[in-house]
N, C-alpha and C positions, 0 to 999 in steps of 0.2 A: 769454745770460750778462747781469742787469741791467746790471752793474757791469762796463764794457769798454771802454779808450779808443780811440776808430775813428781815433786817428792823420793824420783828413784834414780837409782845407778842409771846413765844412759850405755855402761859396759854392760852389766848383768842384769838390771834389771831390779836389782834390789830395793827395799825402800827404806829411804834416807831421809832423814835431821825430820822436824814439828811438820806435824800436820797444816796444808798451806795456809797461808794469811794466819798463822797463830803468831808469827815473829814480828812481824808489821802490826798484829794487835796489839801486840804487849808493848812493843816499843809506843803507840800512840795513847796507852794507860800511862804508861812512866812521863810523857810530856806531859799530860796530865797532871801528873804529881809533882812534877814541879814545878807547873804553876800555882797550882793549890797550897803545896807549902810557902809559897812569897818569899823565898829569898832575897837574897841583896847581889849582887852582880857576879862575884866571885861562890857566894854558898851557891848559887842558881849553878856554876862551874863543878863545881863539888857533889852537891847533889845528880846532876848531868852524867858526873862521871861514875858514882855510884851504882845510879840503876842503869848506866850502857853496860859495864860491866857485871850487874847483875841478874839481866835479863839472859845475856849468854850464857853467864853461872847456871842458872836456874833451868833449861833448855839441858845444858850438857848433864848435869845432877839427872835431871830425870830421866834421859836416856840411857846414862851410864853408871849412876850412882858415885859419882864422883866431882871433887871441886879442885883443878887443876891448880898449882901453887902459879902456872903461868896467869892465871888472870885473879885469886886473890890476894897475893901479893901487890901486883899494880893497883885492884881496888882499894887495898888499906891504904897504900902511898900516895894516893893522886887526892882520896877524901884527907887525909890528915895534912899535904903538904897544900892543897887550893885552903880549907878550914886556917891553916897556918897565915896564910899570905891576906886571908880576910879577915883574921880577927888585927895585921897589921894595918892593911892599906883599907878597909874602910871602918879602922878603928871603934872595933866588936872588941870585948872586954874579956881578957886573958881567961877567964873564967870559965868562959864555954868549952871552948879548945882541951882545957886543963879535964872537965867532969867528962868529956866526949874523948880522950884520951885514957881517962879512969874505966867509965865505961867499956870501951872498946877493952880493952886489957885483960877485965874483970870477966866479960862474958867469952873472951876467946880461952883465960884459963881455965874459968867454969868449966867452958865444953869440953874443953882438954882435960880435965878432972873423971869429968863422967865417963868419956871414949876410955879412958887409961880405969879405970872402975867399972864398968858395965859391958867392954870389950866389946863384942858385935852386934851385940842388944843395945848397946847405948849410940848418940850421934859418932861422926866419925871425926879422922883431924880432921879433914877439911872443913866443914863444920866450925869445927872452931875457928880456925882464919878466915872463913869468912863472918864471923862475928867481931874478929877484929876489926875491919871497914866499916862493917854496920852497925857494931857497938859505936863508934869515934862519932858518927855522924848523928845517929838517935841521941848519943850523950850531948849532942853539941846544940841540939833542940831543944833538951829538958831532961831532967828524969821521969816525968811522966809520959814521957814519949818511948823513953828506953820500956820501959815496963809496960805500956799499953802492947806495943810493937811485939815485943816477947809472947807476950799475952795472947795474942791473937795466934800467934804462927804456933804456940804447942795446942792451945785451944781449936785451933783449924788442922792438924795433922792426927790430934788423937779422935775429931770427929771422921775424918777420912778415912784412917785405920780402923774403927768402928765400921762405917760403912761396909768397907772391905771384906774386914769377914762376915758382915750380916747377910754380905752377897753372896759368898763363901770365894771370893777371887783374890783370897790371902790364904796361900797355902801354912807350913808349919814354918820353914826359912826363909818366908818373904820378908823381901826390906825397904820401906819408904824412906825415898829420898828425902833427908831434910831441911836442905837447902832451897828447892823452892818457898814451901813455908815459911824460912828463917828471911827472903825475899817478902813476899807478898805480906808477911806480918810488920815485916820493918815498915811497909810501903804505906800501909792501913796506919799503923800508929804514927809516922810521920803527919798523913793528912789528918787523922782526927784530930790531934791535937793543934794544929796550925788553925783550925776554921774555927 
């Protein structure tokens, strides 16, 4: 096949990156999410901004169990800026933006508290920073979206962890990255509550 990403370092041959075509498939799914949520123009940009940064964050977290500040902070600031512009330019009520900010900061604070209380057995600070932008977007869409997205993420991660334990693929010190589940949960919550 002429067009096939090998996913290996050209110098040493070490396997790098996601499996072939997985990033492209995730991008296609993200485009469908943007369409299904049916946002206005600036809302669409905010959802697209969140989806674009979230795809990268999900793959980074799955690979190295980190959610870098270089991505989480721009994700949150881009979402709040674009939604703020949407509130002003497209004449949305300010209550959606206020609800989003409350949801985002509340989720970020809650995840930070869990991190401090549970240490390495709980979510990481990267997850808290991820929830800032994600929570703002979900809150903009409504409280039902926030609850649906968070519930789906936590249930999906719990089921995946259970499956790993049953398959005996998770050892005693195993740590399951939470970021991909939070991102997929947010996307599912947005689609389910928008349809």
